[in-house]
C-alpha positions, 0 to 999 in steps of 0.5 A: 467498474472500478469505484473510487472513494475521493475525499477532498474539501476543495470544491473546485478541485473536487468537481474537476477531478471527479469529472476527469476520473469518470471520463476515464471510466472510474465510478467516483464518489466525492465527499468533502470531509473525513467523517463523511468519507469514513461513513461512505467507506463503511456502507459501500464497496470501493476499489481504491481511495484518494484522500486529501490530508487537510480535511474538515472534521477528520484529517486524512491521516486519521481517515487512512488509519480507520480505513486500514482498520476495516480493510487492510488491502484497499489501495490508498493514494494521498493527494495533498498540498503538504509536501514536507518529508515528515508528512509523506513518511507519516502517510506511508506509515498510516497505510498509503500506497502513494503520495502525490503533491499538488499541483499535479498532472491528472494524467500522472494520477491516472497512470499511478491509479492504473499501476496500483490496480494492476499490482493489486489485481495481479495477486489473484492469480490461482497459480500462486501456492502457499509457501513455507518460510521456516516455521511460517506458512505464507499464502500470497493469494490470501495474503496471510502469514500463519505461525502454529495456529495463529493467522496474521492478515497482511496488507498488500505491500507486506504480502508483495514484499514477503513474496519477492523476498521468498522468491529469491530466498538466500539471494540479494534482491536489489533495492531498485528491483523491489521499489520498481516492482512494488512501489512503481518507482525508486524515488526517495519517499518510496525508498523510505516507505520500503524501509518502514515495511522491511521493519514491519516484515522483520517484526512479523517473522521474529517468532522464528529465530531461523529467519533473518532479513539482511540489509546490504546497505545501499544495495538491497535485502536478503531473506535468510532461512535456516531450515535446521 
């Protein structure tokens, strides 16, 4: 059974959403401040986190960063009343996989949870093999990037993004294709999140000057690998 860490200080919403999620078959641990949420995350196993931003003791952004320091792969959804563009961008920068503003549809939340779980679970396919990217070795299944003897652990989105670029190396991958396959939609905030992750990938690959990620403005990205 999928176990969800749900951190929300609003008692009414907490009770209702916990009941709704459990009716959908998700085991849900509901806590009401960021410190309790982090303590539970360290002590228990979860498959997904749903966090409010404005939490007592420790805010959701800080909680997300601390969760990422422990587990770089677990999906994180923010569920919050804060709808400013800066808040959404900051959420993705701190490790969010999705950002849903209140009021929201519980059916939409349920669909987004399932979409994220499908994407993360699909990576476990044993048919995926490690691939060379210039001087790097990329293992999509293990979500690692190796350069010489240095191994970098990737987040789920970093691994997904490198994978789709490697599959289409030296070819333009449309922005809409990347957004739909990895983020599940092509809205403004997902596009801003993708741009942040492209910058992260460029930094990860900069030790090999023969690798370049070109940006066809407004169209997409192309991974160029010079094997000479």
